[in-house]
Phi, psi and omega in degrees: 000325179297320179295321179296317179295323178296318177297317181299312181295319179299317182295324183293334184253025176287340183239068182295331181296317178297318181299317180295321179296316180292326179298320178289324185282332185230082179297160186295340178285346175266163176303139180297150180299127181100358183257001178251091182203164173241336178226131177230128175241147182208161175223142179235142180244118191229138177227070178275161172269119185283136171245097192232132172231145177220156171208151180213123180256148181198148176055040180064013174261118181287126182288147175285141172284108187259127175270122185297330181279301186285328182268326188245352178079019179287132178237169181292154177211169179290135177239140179241124179250134178256138182227142178221134178233127173252125187236087182288337178215165189304319186261001187239130180222135172253128190239143175223124178234142176228121181234098175272134180229117182228136181226137175238139181206155173234134180204169174248125185294129180255001172209160181290128181241137173247122184218119176055040177084002179243150181250131178249113185280168180299140179072011177277128176288134184230132173257133185241134168237121182233123180235124179228097185251139181228129173244126182246130174241123186214170178226137179236130175240115181271090187286339171242119183221113177238175185294330184249358180196161170210158176228133185222166176253135182241130171230136186203166178238123176263121176259109188250134178231116182243125178229126179237125182237117177247125182234134177214164178305117179084356181222128177208121178200165180214163173232144184226122181233132179228138177194145171276141178235104177286147176204163180212165182178207184221163179218146176216147179218140176226139178264108178284337168218164185302338180239011180235119185241140171249126184236133174236139181218137176222119177227155178173180177192156172226122177263110188287162180298332186293340182282329183202142177279341186250354186216128171205159182197156168221153182208123177225122182232113179247133184220126175231121184216161173239142181234128171259113181268106180294319173220182174298338188257345186223136177212160178239146185233152165219139185202176177234135182225141174233123183236120182234114183231139174216151182207158165221115176244099183057256184257007179249137177227157178197151172226149186213118179232124179222141178203152179155176179285152174219163175233151183203176177216149178229147173231147186223156176222000000 
């Protein structure tokens, strides 16, 4: 984490000339650059290495816990996340995020796998399609809001759709799991210069086993990023994100851990 913070701080100060210009144009007694908007759209480019396991039981056959990397040959790829913020008032924000994750792989099974009531024997070639898409709808209330920083409460609903399709000679089947995952957390932002902001956010939830025998889930999303706002309307980002998701929907289970640096851009109106 120390190395990540060093990279983040270094990247933020690559453009000192812009920072000095904005400092003169936007003194601290005025709203910080990038904080006067009603609509904000953004895109993030992320290339984490996925650590993913899935299992699916059927017909009284207990499913194997399958590792997408070691068992199926799934490797990391570029992911693009879309973000939209509607801000009707200074302290109130409605947020929408969409993160589609799709992986395709070809591999030869090196151990016997049981998935969704079917058995995949050793040395059997398997084609994998894995889709894990998440749509987030949320609300943020910045209960402390000053010219150089704010602290807020975040509540949101994650709509998760997981589909795993394994195909082999003579065997083809898939499992599809959908569920809403409510979560809440906090966000904070500080402007180290009038146009340079550091933002940290942590949201999550854990639904314990005691609530349901057929359904449980956990979700932890940590995000630390820096934004250089060239103007009130345009900014560039670099950040670090860790996403940890797990679920059990009846006879299907899955875990998903991804972390790494990302780059992004924002536009505002």
